[in-house]
N, C-alpha and C positions, 0 to 999 in steps of 0.2 A: 647650567652651562648653555650658552646660546648655540644654535645650530650653525652659525656662520663662522665660528672659530674652531680651530683644531683642538681636540682635547689634550690636556697636559697630564703629567704624572700626578700633579696636585688634584686635578679633577677626578682622576681615578681613585686617589687616596680618599678624597671626600666622599665619594660614592660608596666605597667599601668600609669606611670608618677606620682606615689605617693611616700611618704616617707616610708622607711622600718618600722618606728614606726606605721604608719597608717596601713600598711599591717599586722603587728603583732597584732595590736589591733583588726582589722577586723577578722583575723583568729581565735583569742581567743574570739570572740563574745562580745567585750567590748561594753557597752551600749551607749557610746558617739560617735559611728561611724555611719555615715549615712547608712541606710539600702541598698541603691543602691550601695554604695562603698563596703559593705560586699558582695553583690551579685557578683560584678565585681571581687573582690579578690578571692572568693570561686570558681568562674568559671576559673580563671587563675590557681589557686592551682590544680584544677582537670586537666585542659588541659596540664599543665607543669609537672604534676606528683610530686608535692612537698610533701615531708614527713619530719616532724620535726626530727632534729638530737637529739637523746636521750642523747648522751654524752654531748652535749652543754647544753641541758636542765638541766641536773644534776649539771653542773658547776654553772649555774645561781641559782638553788635552794639552793646550799650550799655556795653561795657568802656571805661574811660578817662574816664567821667563823674566828677562830684564824688562824694566819699564823705561821706555824711551824718554819719559819726562823727568826721570831721576837725574839729579845733577851729581857729578863726581868732582871732588876737589879737595 
């Protein structure tokens, strides 16, 4: 990982040898993630300076809406 780009969940996953989904769930405090895994993820989040991308989060929240390019007829 280059020092000029913000770390991603994938970067954290690669560092810890976990899947990005596991890292995401641990970060969001999902109940089905092992507590030790959560601790490892949160330590890496802190060490690497991870911060969620608010633009990406908004895209995910609004996914599933209508697509303006769809034609109806």
